[in-house]
C-alpha positions, 0 to 999 in steps of 0.5 A: 332944351335945359330946364323945363317947368314941371307941375306936381299937381298932387303938391298944389294947394290952390294958393294962385301965388304963383298967379299973382307973381306972374302977373306981377312981374309980366303985367306990372300988377296983379291981374290973375287974367293975364298971368301965363300960369292958371291954377283950375281949383276944383275945390268940391273935390279937394284938388288943384291943378296948375296949368302951364305951358309945355313949351311943345316940341312941336308947337301948334301955336307956331305953326298956326300963326300966319305972321311967323310971329311965334318961334322958339328961341335958343332954349327951345322956349316958345315965344311971341314976337309982339311987333309981329304979331297981328292979333289974328288969334289962330295961335290961341285956337291952336293951343290943345291946352289953353295956354297962349291968350291975347291982351287987351290989345289983341297980341298973343302971350304965353309963358317964356320961363321968365328968361330962365328964372321962373318967378311962379316957381320962387313963389310956390312954396308947396313945391308943385312947380319945379323949373329943373333938368328932366328926369325919368319921372318927371318925363313921365308925369309931363307926358301924362300932362301933355295927353290931356289935349282939347281941341276945342273951346275957350282957354279956360275951358281947354285949361279946365278939362286939362285939369280935370282929365289929368286928375282923372287919369293920375288917380287910376294909375 
C-alpha cells in the first residue's frame, strides 16, 4: 500500500469539518450520518478522536461478505462493489471499528480515500488527519489505534469505545 490515512488525535479540535466535507463529496449534501469519517467528541473531558477506516491488512468486512462485494483495489484500499452488495449487513457487524455502514438503500459504504486524494485531509486545518507514506512513528500510532477493537455493538458504539480506549491508552504511555 502506498499512502495511508493516519489520525493524530491530539491535534483534533472536534470541529467536524472533515465529516461535513466527506458527506458533501460522497453524498452531495451535508449529512454527517453518511460521512465515511466520524468524530468522537468527549467534550466534558476536553478531547476528540477521529474514527477512520484503517484499510485493514486482513479486512474482516471483506471476509464476512457472502456476495464478494468487498475487495481490495490495486493500492490495497478496501472497496465496496455496489452492484454486488445485497445489503445483508454482515460486513457492518464484522468491522471491529464501526467504519462500514449501510445507506438508505441498505448498501454498504465506507472510506475509499477519495480515489487517493482524501477531502477530509485537505479540510483538516489542525493537521489531525494526514495522508502519506508510513514512517515509524505513524506505524506505532496506527498500531495503538488498531488495538482498540470492539466485537459487538452498533457502529456508533464501536467508534465511541475505540475513541475512549485509544485516548486512555495514549495517556498511559
